[in-house]
N, C-alpha and C positions, 0 to 999 in steps of 0.2 A: 506282598501286600505293602511293605514299607516303600518299595520302589514306586508302586502305584500312587501312594499317598504323597510321596515326594514330588512326583510328576504333577499331581493335581495342585499342590501348594505352589510349585514353581510356576505353573501356568497362570494361576490367579495373580501371583506376584508380578509376573511379566505384564499381564493386562493392566494391573494397577499402575505400574511404572509407565506404560504407554499412555495411559490417560493423564498421568501427572506431567508428562512431557508437554502436553498441550494445555495444561491448566491455565485459566485466565488470571491475569494480574494487571495492575496499573491503577486500581481504584484509589490507592492512597494518594497518588499524585493528583488525581482529579479532585479528591476531597479537600486537599490543601492548597489548590491553585487559587491565586487571586484573580484569575481571568474569568470572564463570564462564558459559561458553556450552557447550551440548551438543546433540547430536541425540537425540531420543527417538522411540519407536514408540507410535503411538496406534491403537487399534482403531476402525475407521470402517466400520460395516455389516459386510459379509463380507470386508473386506480390512484390511490394516494400512498406515497411512501414516507417513511420516517427518515430523517437525516439528523446527524449530530453536528453542531456547529460551535466553534470556539472563537472568540474575538480577541485580538491583541489589545494591549493597553498602549495606545499611542494617540497623539493629538490630531494627526492628519488621517486621511483615508488610506486604506491598505489594499494590496493585491489579495485575491482570493485563490486558494488552492483546493482543488477537488482531491479528496483522499479516498483511494479505492482499497477496500479490505483484502485481507488474505482469505484463504478458503474457510477459516474458522468463524466467519461472521463479523458483525460489528461489535467486537469484544471490548472489554475495559482497556486492554492494551492498545487497541487501535484508537480508542477515544483519548487515551493518554498521549498518543502520538499527535493527535490533533491539538492537544493542549501545548505540547512541546513546539509544534509549528507556530502556534499563536504567540508563544513566548518569544519567537524569533521574528515577530512583526507582521505575520500574514493572517488573514481570515481563513480558517481551516474548516471545510465542510465535508462530511463523510455520509453518503447515502447508504441506506441499509438494503442490500440486494436480497437478503434472506429473511425479511419480515420478522426480525427479532430472534431468529434461531441462532444458537451458539453451540459449538461442539468442542468436546475434550478428547476426541479421537479422530484420526485422520480419515478413516474410511467413511464415517458418517458425513464429515465435512466435504469430502470429495464428491460423494453422491449428490449432496444438496447443491453444491456450487456448479456441478456439471449439468444440472437441470436448468440453469439460467442460460438462456439463448443469447446469441450475439445481438439480435434485435433488441432484446430486453436490456442488455448492457448499454447499448447506445441510447435507447429511450430514457433510461434512468439518468445517465450522465448528461444528456441534453437538457432534461428537466432541471437537474441540479445546477448545471452551468447557467441556465437562464435565471434561476432563482438567485444564485450567487451574484451575478452581475447587476441585479436589481436591489441588492442590499445597500441601503444608504451609506454605510461606512466603507463600501468597496470603491476603489478608484478606477474601476473599469479594466483592470489587468486580471487575466485568468490563466492559471496553470493547473497541471494535474500530476499526481503522484500515485503510485500503487505498489503493493508488496505481494510477492509470490504470484498467484494467478492474477491478482490485481496489477502487478507490474507489467504483465503481458497486456492486460486490458488498457493500461495507461499508454503504452506504445501504440496500440491499435487506435485508441481514441485520438491520438495526435494526428492521425491520418484522416480523421472524420470531422474535426472541429477546427476550422481555420482561425478561430478567435484565440486559441491557446498561444501563450507567449513562451511556454517551456513545458517539457514533460520529463518527469523523473521516474525511471523504471528500476525498481529494486528486485533483483533476481527473478525477473519474469522472462518468459520465452520471447525472443525477438522475431520480427516479421521474416517470412521466408520467400516472398515474391514481390516483384516490382510494383504491382498494383496496390500493395499494402503500405507503400511508402511514398508513392508519387504525389499525394496531396498534403504531405506534412509541411506545415508552414512555420514550425518553431524548432529550436534545437531540442534534441533528446539526449538526456544524460543517463547513463546506465551505471548501476551499482551491483557488483557481483562478487560472490565468494569463490575463492580459489578451488575449494573442494566441492564444487557444484557443477560437475561436467555435464549433467543432463541439460541444464540451462545454458551453460557456457558454450556448448556445442553450436548454439544458434547465433552466437555473436559475430563470427567471421562473415557468414553469409549476409547478415544485416549490415555490416560495415560496407561490404561490396555494393549492396543495393542502395544504401544511403549515399555513398560516394558517387555512384553512377547517376543518381537522381539530383545531385547537387545539394544534398541535405546535410545538416550537421548532426552527427552522432558521436558522442564521447563516452565510451564504456571504460570503466575502471574496475579491475579485479583486485580484491583485497586479500592479501596473503594470509593463508592459514584459516580463512573463514569458510563456514559451510552455508548451505541454503538457510535462509531465514535469520541471518545474523543480526538484523535490526531488532528482532524479538529475543533471540537467545543470548544476545549481547547486552540486553537491558539489565542493569544492575539489580533491579527489583525482581527479576525473573527467578523463581525458585530453582530453575534448571540452567542458571547462568553458565556460559562457557567463556573462558578467559580469552581465547583466540578471537572469538566472535565479538567480545567486548572491545578489543583493540580495533577490530574492523569497524564496529559501530561508531567508535570515537572518530576514526579517520573519515568515515562516510559523513558524519554529522559536520565535521569541520569543512568538508567540501560543500556540503549541501547549504550550510549557512552562508557561505560565500556566494553561491549561486542564487540563493533567495534574495540577497541584497542587490543583485543585478536586475531583478524584476523592476520594470518601470512603474 
């Protein structure tokens, strides 16, 4: 009987820890930010989607960066990432692919994000890109970034929108066929964790494809980091991991330099 009770308690505790691993955070940064952030409505096909946008504090017009979410939805963390991007001089706009849904467990998140079709991804990103380029404060420069599943979508979208000036793919699967890179018109910058072989196994093939097509692809693998290090390396994350924190700092240093290169 004691063994059974222990097993039940351990099982409940394990489920709780799993949920905590994905617990949302980042609202403190949003609440204390001096920058203007707001929700906007964007017409996408026959429906209207929500998007979160943050403006930088600068006197001149700024580039716009499309921000593509992880599998967990448009969380407070992702919105805080938009604020951090705006802090570095760009307009950051993140469309909500999951209609307000958020998840604290991986299984539910994967099921929801897997229901989003490739056509829907392109439709939403096209609508968001058109909206961003019409913002009066935008200087006409457009880039895209994405995390986890969104990192893969960012790489894919670089092949679909010739207006992009840069794509930043964070630990997302890279393309595996020539037709998926042939129309890329901008440099693609990859950010990967050393302990993420599932994703990293796609890098070499993508390097070969991009080189053969005469495209620019610059992947960097950060030592000791795991998948999702931009989230798990965030200091305010209750499940902060030190190795991922170092990788996040290094990735941000590189990203800031790249953002400054946007026209």
